[in-house]
BADRENNU-509479 format. One record per residue: x, y, z of N, C-alpha, C in turn; residue in one letter. Coordinates in steps of 0.001 Angstrom, whole numbers, plus 500000, padded with zeros to 6 digits. Each point is the difference from the previous one (the first is absolute). Example, Ala and Ser with C-alpha at 12.3 -4.5 7.8 and 13.67 -1.06 7.14 Angstrom:
2
513190494310507800499110501190500000500900501200500000A499650501050499280500820501190500060499230501090500730S
REM end
This chain:
360
620132223303440885501315499728499464500860499282501055M500749498999499575500904499300500955501250500839500220G500907499394500755501264500717500301500838500129498726R500542501187499828500913500203498850501404499652500441V500914499931498965501414499964500321500449501456500129Y500413500354501233500269501403500337501487500229499999N500485500733498967501420500278499841500367501393500582F499146500551500840500263501348500529501277500017500821S500705501176499952501262500146500707499779500276501482A498799500321500431499755500247501419499059501173500181G498903499776500790499603498758500668499880498856498967P500351498850500456500232498876499044499300498739500490A500187498983499166499373498689500243500399499420501367V499035499449500701500259499272501262499584498555499816L500605499109500790499617498556499876498505499785500247P499398499266499113498552499767500125499642499323501331E500870499072500416499705499285501261499975500980501162E500852500999500000500068500983501054498700500836499999V499566500406498795498793500815499901498781499234500469L499934498689499634498854499199500425499960499827501536R501187499781500555500066499803501480499580501304500688E500478501147499493499674501290500589498496500256499863A499393499582498837498555500162499813499233499192501046A500434498820500219499321499116500946500088500603501441E501050500712500306500211500566501324499498501442500105E499462500550498935499683501414499943499076500445501182M498949499198500286499067500404501024500342499461501387L500781498934500013500300499382501316501378499378499916D501019500756500545501368499478499971500203499022501193Y500232498746499679500442499052500980499092499911501249N498710500137499769499022499892501139499936501235500857G500601501141499544499978501235500818498662500735499858S499220499629498970498742500665499763500124501337499304G501222500290499530500168501270499254501071499816498919M500006500981499107500980500020498909501322500568500533S501108499598499362501261500607500350499977501525499762V499147500419499002499849501456499707499454500750501188M499286499314500892499308500662501111500763499824501320E501031499228500011500622499512501200500993500992500618M500001500149501286500985500880500671501429499477499753S500875500896499640501397499593499814500702499682501321H499303500298501126500533499658501305499463498689500525R499136499318499193499369498769500456500918498815499869S499704498976500768500780498735499966499961499372498593K498796499893499362500006499388498644500907500774499019P499996501351500055500863500732499046501490499827500354F500279499953501243501416499763500425500474498684499397Q499138499004500013500371498704499421500204500131498477E499176500809499343500089500211498532501365500650499676I500337501070500705501244500715499648501246499168500405I499877499270501071501144499127500385500221498894498933D498877499410499522500136498959499000500516500569498661A499599501233499676500509500604498774501497500205500079A500466500533501141501444500243500132500770498681499984E499476498979500705500691498707500012500001499419498533A498947500229499241499877499502498647501098500571499110G500172501317500011500954500632499106501430499712500467I500217499889501306501305499649500516500415498617499548R499043499082500027500286498637499591500271499905498519G499185500691499207500160499951498524501333500584499589L500406501116500561501221500718499539501234499659500829M499815499222501061501155499677500851500572501270500623G499148500868500499500423501318500503500789499781501317I501280500478500051500774499843501215499388500680501220P500346499570501175499419500535501258500342501477500200D501095500513499435500355501376500213499383500966498974N498903499524499375499210500860499136498572500095500514Y499449501192499974498613500200500385499098499988498761K498801499492500137498983500028498941498963501024500411V499732501016499180499011501022500328498920500043498966L498753500002500431498853500124499145499545501464500077F500190500787498945499806501426500045499031500498498932L499286501067500361499079500622499054500755500860498978Q499295500353498926500570500967499044500631499416498782G500018498679499859500599499417498795501479500274499877G500591499671498891501426500181499768500386501473499910A499112500819499489500352501430499748500318500773501305S499343499604501070500316500648501311501442499703500439T500470498780499578501401499635500345501033500882499317Q499598500623498878500953500862499311500475501118500943F499145500452500890500388501037500986500446499383501297A499365498946500397500273499356501331501484499503500087M500498499476498889501339499482499970501046501097500262I500023501095499248500981501052500343499753500631501378P498743500137500408499738500600501325500649499179501133M499988498691499800500527499107501055501431499583499810N500509499951498773501323499447499751501050501029499640L499622501223499597500967500978499545500707500728501114M500800499231500727500728500544501161500992501095499559K500748499709498915500980500932499449499384500924498973N498693499835499727499272500760499001500608499792498605R500466498773499755500502499641498661499540498602499643V499514499805498748499616498666499577500288499796498515A500262498795499601500261499682498621498812499252499419D499547500440498812498846499382499358500385499485498611Y499470498824499648500166499448498643498620500108499385I499919500712498858498674500345499421499790499142498776V499058499033500143499730499063498899498541500009499555T499273501055500401498581500089499607499346501116500718G498689500112499762499228501112500525499917500007501501Q499890498833500627499857499958501458501300500242500702F501096499570499422501330500335500554500214501517499894A499567500572498868500173501424499830499154500805500971R498756499509500232499130500695500999500621499945501373K500527498837500381500626499801501296501203500949500129A500803500055498941501184500866499948499602501470500182C498991500437499274499570501397500100499479500321501425N499296499061500583499457500208501360501169500122500997E501024499152499842501122500032500934500753501307499951A499969500686498826500692501280499859499474501071500952K498773499776500512499438500970500947500711499952501342K500722498882500246500538499767501336501534500004500073Y500667500029498858501460499992500042500591499944498577G501253499715499935500703499940498716499828498618499390K499512499950498753499809498739499355500923499901498782V500736498940499928500886499735498860499404498880499144N499736500277498756499574498943499047501281499350499471V500295498769500499501293499373499675499882499063498772I498789499733499570499797499272498737498584500245499540A499762499923498682498668500185499472499882499289498643S498788499662499630499739499422498664499066500853499208S499897501247500431499047500927499353500445500303498570E501273499823499673500499500294498626499350499103498953D499539498817500403499323499108499028498594499638500490K499309501042500457498583499885500479499822498836500995T500966499861500911499918499036501109499773498556499480F500613499668498869499788498682499395501032498990500441S500858500383500954501021499088500463500387500356501460Y500737499132500615500567500245501359501476500283499840I500497501110500524501412500314499833500924499012500768P501223499905499593501006499199500698500265500632501387D499686499261501026500141500584501354501088499287500823C500989499434499299501040499225500681501063500901500604S500187501185499448501063500933500509499559501434499827D499075500435500861499421501294499887500771501053500884L499896501280499644500670501019500849499159500286501257P499952499006500907499208500186501226500655501086500831V499169500900500480500532501149500778500443499552501384S501180500493500407500545499601501324499072500312501163E499296501137499859499127500436501121498538499630499794D499711499152499002498588499623499730499464499198501164A498745500290500373499342499235501083499478498673499466D499671499945498679499509498768499390500043500118498508Y499849498861499345499872499958498535498572499465499646V499309500697499127498587499690499791499780499446498571Y499201498954499899499567499487498717498505499682499987I499415499977498810498708499383499826500290498697499245C499774498864500624500523498714499526499345499486498753E498680500207499913499251499592498829499195501194499514N500157500355498770499409501254499502498704499661499238N498886500198500711498667499603499528499662500566498639T500319501255499831499589500716498747500783499517498781I501354499786500230500894499718498867500269498519499812Y499737499191501048500143498530499873501462499547500131G500770500704500862501390499544500276500175499583501432T501049499203500246500255499431501327501479499825500246K500474500407501130501387499732500352500186498483500177Y500966499409499292500313498568500185501109499822501012K500822501085500182501017500023501062499826501317500743E500117499933501328499901501219500743501247500835499889L499895501336500119501161500852499851501036499716501088P501236500261499651501093499986501002499971501385500678N499504500020501223499822501267500704501213500411500810T501074499206499919501265500305500670499809500266501468K499181499146500614499819500031501450498859500877500475G499402500791499108498867500852500413498748499161500027K499017500325500870498731499255500007499271500149498663P499508498872499511499197500001498774498540500161500397L499339500980499397498549500202500205499326499694498654V498973499098500028499409499574498757498454500021500090A499427500604498929498559499896499779499765498734499192D499327499040500628499759498691499310498512499797499691V499237501128499914498564499917499885499528498952499002S500514500013498754499446499125499011500685498678499815S501036499727500800500584498616499994499894499368501383C499277500629500887499839499523501399499586498524500005F500726499158500673499646498579500231499859499219498690L500658500486498903499927499240498736501121498999499849S501018500095500864501141499102499963500727500094501362E500855499016500266500771500067501270500867501246500052P500216500516501219500816501200500148500863499858501242V501220500527499947500893499983501165499800501354500700D499151500042500995499679501270500681501245500653500586V500991499199500422501180500560500642500845500897499058S499736499956498713500725500849499042499428501446499997K498896500171500659499324501332499991500059500611501395Y500078501338500039499777500680501257498497500153500241G499305500310498933498539500165500043499430499620498608L498945499189500035499265499790498770498530500156500283L499278500474499002498589500311500251499226499856498705Y498682499875500155499141499970498821498575500364500327G499369500731499055498564500119500064499399498642499693G498983499554500750499542498618499875499038499772498850V499536501098499346498890499857499044500380499341498670Q501254499665499825500415499367498737500058498484500125K500676499522500980500230498552500077499623499349501329N499412500746500911499810499479501366498597500205500588V499362501104499689498708500217500690499239501233499443G499037500488500748499211501191499540500814501294500195P499610501002499224500703501292500076499855500677501341A500954500864500305499919500806501224501041499722501060G500891499089499720501029499645501010501338499739499343M501060500296500767501351499561499629500549499133501108A500791498999499609500710499219500983501442500462499936I500559500325501162501406500421500116500754498982500819V501123499527499454500847499058500728501326500718500199I500292500322501270501125500877500299500944499458501045I501263500089499764501010499517500955499965500855501261R500089499395501162499767500728501242500945501190500209E501268499865499532500946501107500243499656501266499226D499088499876499010499573501148499236498747500684500584L499453499364501056498857500614500701500477500855501122I499941501332499809500663500905500933499030501076500514R500417500558501116499216501141500562500384501294499340E501251500083499558500521501278499453499635500149498514D498677500075499794499503500226498641500069501503499661V499721500363498788500132501419499611499002500838500806L500382501188500409499097500898500761498722500211499203P498856499965500678498719500218499356499358498768499437G500673498830500117499374498764499540498754499683500825T498868499854499352498773499664500785500113498634500664P499288499861501098499997498712500709499575498833499067S499004500297499185499475498959499083501026499594498943M501068500815499824500978499674498986501367499605500657L499935499580501231501198499560500741500007498506500175T500981499313499450500059498541500038500008499556501481Y500744500651500858500147499536501363498647499924500722K499198500994499771498674500037500631499158498795499575I500006499684498733499222498859499491500632498678500449H501343499931500025500666498762500439499736499727501462A500130501041500816499749499806501458498567499575500260D499068500488499173498560499714500185499575498740499263A500961499313499335499735498795499230498868500249498966K500118501093499266499060500368498939498602500344500505S499883500247501295498697500350500557500026501327500771L500829500935499515500081501318500589498659500715499833Y499390499833498823498645500541499755499193498845499367N498775500339499571499221498985499285500711499617498712T500444498791499869500741499596498819499027499675498829P500508499792498812499148499545498889499583498547500224P499052499815500885499695498675500554499606498985498964A499123500369499071499525499038499026501111499601499007Y500830500944499689501187499669499125500895498984500699S500225500187501283500886499082500733499364498597500008I498706499961500184499249498731500042500143499245498634Y499761500743498871500120499352498693501444499615499715I500946500852500312501428499654499790500334498723500746C499523499870501206500265498788500810499502498755499263G498832500117499370499454498866499256500855499699498766K500496501085499325500868499793498839501302499328500413V500569500401501121501220499345500508499777498496500197F498837499688500587499655498592500239499835499280498678K499348500615499030499834499407498642501362499757499365W500870500965500096501387499845499413500734498805500623L499856499862501293500621498865500678499447498695499475K498681499951499811499344498776499503500412499692498548E500362501051499240500472499787498632501426499481499909Q500652499940501154501382499545500049501023501064500333G499512501193500345500934501056500374500592500729498829G500977500849500267500488500920498984500827499348498932L500681498893500324500726499297498940499080499423498978A498869499445500461499009499449499063499356501132499195A499760501164500662499392501128499259500970500520498914M501267500022500293500953500457498983499948499077498778K500016498700500248499922499029498880498773500258499142E498865500186500678498745500237499311500048501329499237R500567501014500617500063501329499376500948500013498793N501092499271500083500932499878498852499289499340498840V499235498952500330499283499252498923498942500920499340R499275500779500785498971500861499453500664501067499111K501033500680500517500643501055499232500575499477498695A500562498792500058500633499413498799498999499865498854K498763499664500355498945499838498948499885501314499194I499922501119500748499848501288499311501250500469499308L501133499902500680501247500503499390500373499160498782Y499811498694500075500295499125498810499124500412498838D498729500268500305499117500403498916500429501372499457Y500316500956500861500443501320499544501235499933499129L500943499133500402501299499911499284499799499442498580D498921499228499819499737499426498669498951500751499200G499408501009500600498907500694499364500479501020498924S499210500141498962500281501019498989499210501277500270R499016499912500894499173501217500263500350500660501338L500181499147501033500210500538501322501499499989500316F500426501010500774501426500066500392500084500253501516K500900499319500653500290500283501399500733501351500104S499687500741501053500576501351500145501298500020500816S500485498811500379501004499929501055501225499210499595V501181500423500468501217499266499844499815498571500537N500170498945499175499687498637500407500535499594501355P501245500347500345500545499538501269499423500680501242K499272501073499761499430500745501135498468499877500112D499438499043499260498555499856500006499380499567501318R498886500629500325499255499675501207499198498720499788S499909499224501110499079498825499962498576500434500284L499816501175500514498673500459500494499270500875499006M500727500884499303499389501004499153500589499890498593N499242499476499063500462499768498640499480501130499117V500927500869499491499566501134499177500297499709498544T499096500463499124500190499723498588499202501059499156F500412500138498741499348500952499112499863499408498595V499146500619499182499960499635498569500791501058499208T500175501171500573500640501100499302498997500922499374G498718499669500104498907500801499442498979500242501090D499854501260500423499111500313501149498532499538499741A499522500154498770498624499604499673499843498502500116E500984499272499539499956498507500088500090499564501439L500833500684500802500070499696501453498621500142500625D499336501136499705498637500239500584499020498923499543A500085499584498748499119498975499476500253498669500775K501273499689500230500344498773500710499411500011501389F500193501101500715499503500103501404498468499850500005V499282500656499064498564499914499939499539498590499717K500579499359498999499556498634499664500372498986501070E501120500232500670500414499104501076498989500079501127A499568501207500325499016500189501061498709499253499652K499596500103498751498789499279499568500139498499500097E501236499520499949500293498578500118500264499569501448A499756500905500976500153499656501419501435500123500492G500829500770499282501385500249500384500065501478500415L499994500238501269499721501353500558501268500786500284E499980501320499828501014500932500486501385499757499366S499989499907498701501299499781499279500607501300499434L499318501128500221500510501252499532501282500374500771K501016500458499281501234500425500665499763501256500863G500974500317500842499896501181500823499867501232499126H499189500963500466499750501190499165501251500732499573R501103499839500790501214500743499627500822499352498866S499704498730499701500793499301498959499160499415498873V498698499822500241499136499414498975500272498519499827G499627499441498814500179498577499775499163499142500902G500505498802500242499273499033500854500883499500501127M499312499540501050500732499414501156499128498914500568R500573498821500125499338498889500671500715499767501322A499271500269501092500566499730501326499547498610500402S500972499134500196499669498569500201500539499591501390I499405500614501000500405499776501391499696498560500449Y500435499711501246499847498662500542498615499398499757N498974500813500193498608499447499951499490499822498593A500742500437498975499550499789498618500280498522499616M498959499235499715500240498577499639500676499900498646P500697498892499804500711499799498700499016499988498829I498744499541500308498990499984498942499738501401499452E500053501032500877499786501356499600501067500456499018G501260499610500286501116500382499161499890499288498650V499616498738500037499841499217498747498864500605499168E498930500447500666498872500600499281500443501319499345A500833500758500682500520501249499445500880499731498792L500905499051500105500885499665498868499207499523498798A498972499176500239499167499516498918499254501189499318A499515500956500838499293501138499427500979500897499203F501233500158500493500976500812499287500319499363498610M500092498680499996500280499269498739498875500244498999K498763499872500486498819500193499159499960501479499494K500259500910500878499989501427499628501078500288498937F501138499416500177501116500215499053499609499446498611E499396498842499987499582499386498692498963500897499282E499144500646500783498912500774499429500441501455499629E501140500426500562500363501431499834501347500229499310N500596498949499419501262500199499344499774500247498488L
REM end
């Protein structure tokens, strides 16, 4: 079987060029006589790999000099605890809950201090982003937390919250590098890389230097202290070396595609194909408030669980993989990350049209 169109939410599709290049280098990276998987993280070749990866993401995102880039193990979920452990100086934080991962982060933070939920969209099954222009930000809050793109529900902040001077902390896992971003608007932004950037097992944290402190919460492990990783330039311990290597290649690929502005144009075009079809369909319905729709995760339903299951099964047989919605919400979800070619989206829209004709 050839390559399928992989609509998985993560681990997710990677650029074919990157995979081919990695395959060619699998047994012998750059004349070293060994694979990156076997290479010492203290070696000169690996130092060059991690330096190039950091330079790549700094260039793509225009990361200011007063922000550190950290390559950390544990994916995004470890950050749910690491953020309060390192940033909750007053033991108070404000959270905006717009989906399951924001809720998980919020619940984790409650272990370390007082958490105020200052806005939520749970009242309508997380199908929209609340108005965040004038929120009751707590005077003593150490930060305001959001999940910027909600993978499960298919929503995305189009405007960042007004945090009234408090540092904004954002989980950008599923919109990472999908469009240009002004890093200076955040105190900290982070993402698990397995959705839009690389293989599972790593998170990238971009943190403003003034938030990297020694006075973390008592009992914070060394491995969960930003300062220790920042001082060691992400080499405090054996890092997720192969993930860093692949991410570096993805950064290079993104630059060759024209950078993040070009990716946004492409992503808008891809998403429009599906949303335009959904808006005109008599069978399928979008699950999301139109103005809050994600470019990365397109969620939809027929309204009939059996028909949803039939669609997912027949789509798989047609080479359209992993379209089943998250187990907590059902329905369907097409994750159309940077590496998903426009042909894949067109193939999905054509299949949806055919399925609708056959099942109405």
